[in-house]
N, CA and C atoms as a LAMMPS dump frame, in Angstrom:
ITEM: TIMESTEP
0
ITEM: NUMBER OF ATOMS
276
ITEM: BOX BOUNDS ff ff ff
-5.0000000000000000e+02 5.0000000000000000e+02
-5.0000000000000000e+02 5.0000000000000000e+02
-5.0000000000000000e+02 5.0000000000000000e+02
ITEM: ATOMS id mol type element x y z
1 1 1 N 207.787 -293.442 71.188
2 1 2 C 207.053 -294.864 71.542
3 1 3 C 206.14 -294.435 72.529
4 2 1 N 204.934 -295.122 72.722
5 2 2 C 203.912 -294.943 73.713
6 2 3 C 204.762 -295.516 75.074
7 3 1 N 204.071 -294.974 76.131
8 3 2 C 204.024 -295.545 77.649
9 3 3 C 203.654 -297.395 77.676
10 4 1 N 202.778 -298.002 76.671
11 4 2 C 201.825 -298.938 76.441
12 4 3 C 202.197 -299.937 76.394
13 5 1 N 203.089 -299.247 75.32
14 5 2 C 203.96 -300.352 74.512
15 5 3 C 205.206 -300.222 74.66
16 6 1 N 206.278 -299.376 75.157
17 6 2 C 206.958 -299.837 76.902
18 6 3 C 207.079 -300.612 77.594
19 7 1 N 205.565 -301.029 78.222
20 7 2 C 206.099 -301.996 79.438
21 7 3 C 205.172 -303.108 78.601
22 8 1 N 204.426 -302.789 77.187
23 8 2 C 203.877 -304 76.745
24 8 3 C 205.346 -304.884 76.074
25 9 1 N 206.461 -304.071 75.61
26 9 2 C 207.84 -304.744 75.796
27 9 3 C 208.563 -305.56 76.5
28 10 1 N 208.504 -304.302 77.995
29 10 2 C 208.937 -305.44 79.267
30 10 3 C 208.823 -306.753 79.636
31 11 1 N 207.297 -306.345 79.368
32 11 2 C 206.819 -307.871 80.296
33 11 3 C 206.636 -309.789 79.125
34 12 1 N 207.508 -308.552 77.491
35 12 2 C 207.371 -309.511 76.685
36 12 3 C 208.956 -310.442 76.65
37 13 1 N 209.876 -308.529 77.139
38 13 2 C 211.357 -309.472 77.638
39 13 3 C 211.194 -310.408 78.924
40 14 1 N 211.096 -309.614 79.996
41 14 2 C 210.07 -310.623 81.26
42 14 3 C 210.195 -312.149 80.937
43 15 1 N 209.259 -312.295 80.046
44 15 2 C 208.203 -313.898 80.094
45 15 3 C 209.776 -314.436 79.454
46 16 1 N 210.061 -313.866 77.718
47 16 2 C 211.189 -314.776 77.608
48 16 3 C 212.399 -314.92 78.081
49 17 1 N 212.537 -314.137 79.424
50 17 2 C 213.409 -314.515 80.114
51 17 3 C 213.456 -315.572 81.172
52 18 1 N 212.507 -315.785 81.409
53 18 2 C 211.314 -317.214 81.948
54 18 3 C 210.848 -318.283 82.132
55 19 1 N 210.618 -317.816 80.762
56 19 2 C 210.453 -318.939 79.411
57 19 3 C 211.491 -319.533 79.297
58 20 1 N 211.844 -320.083 79.341
59 20 2 C 213.013 -321.477 78.419
60 20 3 C 212.535 -321.762 77.006
61 21 1 N 211.659 -322.41 76.94
62 21 2 C 210.921 -323.182 75.934
63 21 3 C 210.593 -321.836 74.737
64 22 1 N 209.569 -320.545 75.323
65 22 2 C 209.265 -319.152 74.435
66 22 3 C 210.45 -319.037 74.213
67 23 1 N 211.91 -318.969 74.77
68 23 2 C 212.675 -318.392 75.021
69 23 3 C 213.569 -319.083 73.217
70 24 1 N 212.877 -320.594 73.34
71 24 2 C 214.594 -321.139 72.357
72 24 3 C 212.996 -321.176 71.215
73 25 1 N 212.057 -320.552 71.279
74 25 2 C 211.254 -321.357 70.262
75 25 3 C 211.134 -319.706 69.214
76 26 1 N 211.147 -318.188 70.063
77 26 2 C 211.258 -317.101 69.255
78 26 3 C 212.457 -316.739 69.145
79 27 1 N 213.467 -317.026 69.606
80 27 2 C 214.607 -316.011 69.313
81 27 3 C 215.625 -317.464 69.266
82 28 1 N 215.578 -318.312 68.935
83 28 2 C 217.064 -318.626 68.338
84 28 3 C 216.886 -318.722 67.187
85 29 1 N 218.476 -318.611 67.195
86 29 2 C 218.631 -318.353 65.332
87 29 3 C 218.191 -317.233 65.194
88 30 1 N 217.955 -316.003 66.132
89 30 2 C 217.607 -315.019 65.903
90 30 3 C 217.955 -313.497 66.597
91 31 1 N 218.59 -312.824 66.084
92 31 2 C 219.358 -311.785 66.623
93 31 3 C 217.959 -310.709 67.474
94 32 1 N 218.378 -310.558 68.77
95 32 2 C 217.049 -310.668 69.833
96 32 3 C 217.065 -309.098 69.899
97 33 1 N 217.476 -307.719 69.335
98 33 2 C 217.76 -307.003 69.315
99 33 3 C 216.566 -306.53 67.678
100 34 1 N 216.901 -307.324 67.082
101 34 2 C 215.629 -307.577 65.862
102 34 3 C 214.317 -307.25 65.783
103 35 1 N 214.814 -308.27 66.432
104 35 2 C 212.747 -309.021 67.335
105 35 3 C 212.488 -308.072 67.877
106 36 1 N 213.427 -307.735 69.253
107 36 2 C 212.395 -306.382 69.833
108 36 3 C 212.224 -305.328 69.162
109 37 1 N 212.601 -305.149 68.056
110 37 2 C 212.443 -303.98 67.51
111 37 3 C 211.447 -304.121 66.674
112 38 1 N 211.878 -305.085 65.844
113 38 2 C 210.363 -305.399 65.019
114 38 3 C 208.561 -305.424 65.81
115 39 1 N 208.884 -306.09 66.879
116 39 2 C 207.412 -306.433 67.799
117 39 3 C 207.304 -305.024 68.152
118 40 1 N 208.512 -304.123 68.61
119 40 2 C 207.924 -302.883 68.711
120 40 3 C 207.22 -302.055 67.697
121 41 1 N 207.806 -302.296 66.726
122 41 2 C 206.816 -301.245 65.987
123 41 3 C 205.677 -302.182 65.278
124 42 1 N 205.745 -303.417 65.421
125 42 2 C 204.06 -304.015 65.326
126 42 3 C 202.858 -303.375 66.836
127 43 1 N 203.793 -302.937 67.279
128 43 2 C 202.885 -303.044 69.209
129 43 3 C 202.586 -301.712 69.188
130 44 1 N 203.467 -300.312 68.801
131 44 2 C 202.908 -299.557 68.327
132 44 3 C 201.65 -299.414 67.261
133 45 1 N 202.42 -299.612 66.155
134 45 2 C 200.579 -299.534 65.026
135 45 3 C 199.376 -300.257 65.603
136 46 1 N 199.63 -301.573 66.461
137 46 2 C 198.154 -301.84 67.258
138 46 3 C 197.504 -300.392 67.534
139 47 1 N 198.675 -300.284 68.464
140 47 2 C 198.462 -299.357 69.611
141 47 3 C 197.84 -298.283 68.894
142 48 1 N 197.856 -298.167 68.241
143 48 2 C 197.847 -296.763 67.275
144 48 3 C 195.785 -296.99 66.875
145 49 1 N 196.557 -298.114 66.234
146 49 2 C 195.096 -298.182 65.771
147 49 3 C 194.001 -298.536 66.314
148 50 1 N 194.281 -299.545 67.174
149 50 2 C 193.284 -299.68 68.781
150 50 3 C 193.122 -299.888 70.215
151 51 1 N 194.301 -299.001 69.993
152 51 2 C 194.608 -298.251 71.533
153 51 3 C 194.777 -299.388 72.433
154 52 1 N 195.427 -300.735 71.612
155 52 2 C 195.688 -301.782 72.778
156 52 3 C 197.448 -302.003 72.309
157 53 1 N 198.037 -301.888 72.469
158 53 2 C 199.757 -302.696 72.085
159 53 3 C 199.65 -304.393 72.076
160 54 1 N 198.856 -305.017 72.354
161 54 2 C 199.317 -306.315 72.248
162 54 3 C 198.992 -307.236 70.692
163 55 1 N 199.887 -308.182 70.723
164 55 2 C 200.427 -308.372 69.4
165 55 3 C 199.606 -310.067 69.65
166 56 1 N 198.702 -310.477 68.488
167 56 2 C 198.377 -311.427 67.779
168 56 3 C 198.86 -312.55 67.776
169 57 1 N 199.244 -314.546 67.667
170 57 2 C 200.243 -314.756 67.555
171 57 3 C 200.39 -314.647 66.441
172 58 1 N 199.794 -314.638 65.546
173 58 2 C 200.04 -314.351 63.871
174 58 3 C 201.276 -313.756 64.005
175 59 1 N 200.967 -312.575 64.585
176 59 2 C 201.558 -311.169 64.192
177 59 3 C 203.57 -311.439 64.946
178 60 1 N 203.266 -312.61 65.609
179 60 2 C 204.447 -313.087 65.984
180 60 3 C 205.235 -313.872 65.414
181 61 1 N 204.48 -314.525 64.408
182 61 2 C 205.077 -315.308 63.708
183 61 3 C 205.206 -315.163 62.694
184 62 1 N 204.871 -313.827 62.579
185 62 2 C 205.338 -313.365 61.084
186 62 3 C 207.14 -312.462 61.142
187 63 1 N 206.889 -312.292 62.729
188 63 2 C 208.326 -311.587 62.712
189 63 3 C 209.379 -312.475 62.669
190 64 1 N 208.881 -313.703 63.465
191 64 2 C 209.482 -315.068 63.553
192 64 3 C 210.329 -314.778 62.511
193 65 1 N 208.952 -315.826 61.255
194 65 2 C 209.741 -315.803 59.84
195 65 3 C 210.743 -314.931 59.381
196 66 1 N 210.301 -313.266 59.121
197 66 2 C 210.975 -312.61 58.411
198 66 3 C 212.34 -312.816 58.95
199 67 1 N 212.486 -312.611 60.442
200 67 2 C 213.913 -312.513 60.922
201 67 3 C 214.101 -313.856 59.938
202 68 1 N 213.776 -315.493 60.688
203 68 2 C 214.597 -316.165 59.735
204 68 3 C 215.163 -316.388 58.651
205 69 1 N 214.053 -315.117 57.743
206 69 2 C 214.236 -315.843 56.156
207 69 3 C 215.769 -315.186 55.624
208 70 1 N 215.567 -313.503 56.489
209 70 2 C 216.579 -312.801 56.393
210 70 3 C 218.251 -313.563 56.998
211 71 1 N 218.178 -313.526 58.21
212 71 2 C 219.151 -314.613 58.351
213 71 3 C 219.845 -315.175 57.497
214 72 1 N 219.06 -316.136 57.032
215 72 2 C 219.613 -317.581 56.46
216 72 3 C 220.031 -316.958 54.912
217 73 1 N 219.365 -315.288 54.767
218 73 2 C 219.881 -315.059 53.067
219 73 3 C 221.99 -314.726 53.334
220 74 1 N 221.688 -314.372 54.869
221 74 2 C 222.756 -313.737 55.562
222 74 3 C 223.937 -314.319 55.188
223 75 1 N 223.852 -316.393 55.594
224 75 2 C 224.155 -316.955 55.456
225 75 3 C 224.613 -317.571 54.156
226 76 1 N 223.617 -317.653 53.36
227 76 2 C 223.465 -317.898 51.343
228 76 3 C 225.224 -317.177 50.915
229 77 1 N 224.503 -315.708 51.671
230 77 2 C 225.509 -314.788 50.398
231 77 3 C 227.29 -314.892 51.365
232 78 1 N 227.159 -315.755 52.348
233 78 2 C 228.702 -316.242 52.584
234 78 3 C 228.52 -317.472 53.358
235 79 1 N 229.136 -318.087 52.13
236 79 2 C 229.892 -320.033 52.446
237 79 3 C 231.021 -320.564 52.532
238 80 1 N 231.522 -319.451 54.275
239 80 2 C 232.557 -319.993 54.666
240 80 3 C 231.591 -319.408 56.504
241 81 1 N 231.651 -320.854 56.953
242 81 2 C 231.602 -320.956 58.184
243 81 3 C 232.347 -320.544 59.296
244 82 1 N 232.547 -319.828 60.119
245 82 2 C 233.069 -320.021 61.652
246 82 3 C 232.412 -320.75 62.809
247 83 1 N 232.795 -322.023 62.984
248 83 2 C 232.445 -322.026 64.554
249 83 3 C 233.076 -322.76 65.306
250 84 1 N 233.274 -322.191 66.117
251 84 2 C 234.022 -322.149 67.353
252 84 3 C 234.504 -323.329 67.956
253 85 1 N 233.97 -324.324 67.843
254 85 2 C 234.833 -325.746 68.36
255 85 3 C 235.186 -326.679 67.261
256 86 1 N 234.605 -326.127 66.104
257 86 2 C 235.028 -326.783 64.954
258 86 3 C 236.062 -325.808 63.392
259 87 1 N 236.781 -324.494 63.758
260 87 2 C 236.785 -324.391 62.781
261 87 3 C 235.823 -323.626 61.785
262 88 1 N 237.305 -323.344 60.902
263 88 2 C 236.039 -322.622 59.871
264 88 3 C 235.537 -323.783 58.683
265 89 1 N 234.654 -323.508 58.582
266 89 2 C 234.248 -324.619 57.001
267 89 3 C 232.838 -324.223 55.901
268 90 1 N 233.73 -324.871 54.728
269 90 2 C 233.199 -324.287 53.736
270 90 3 C 231.614 -324.805 53.524
271 91 1 N 230.51 -323.759 52.863
272 91 2 C 229.177 -324.89 52.438
273 91 3 C 229.153 -324.839 51.401
274 92 1 N 229.899 -325.288 50.307
275 92 2 C 229.943 -325.753 49.466
276 92 3 C 230.033 -326.929 48.597
């Protein structure tokens, strides 16, 4: 991964750590490691293509949507949810 992409990812992480609203919007119900992995992948593609690692807004939205869909599939495959304060419930 190019240094430019690493710097860009680092800046995004700092922004999301300091901006609670953006953090909630992009990372709520999403695995952060998966999110940043996808962002890094797209960022590297952008950098290879046009020399700029910055993602467009729609690229962020596509990553968020893709990860939300995959997390919803994981929930659908398991009808039992373990909620910390409420115990185990069945989604049947």
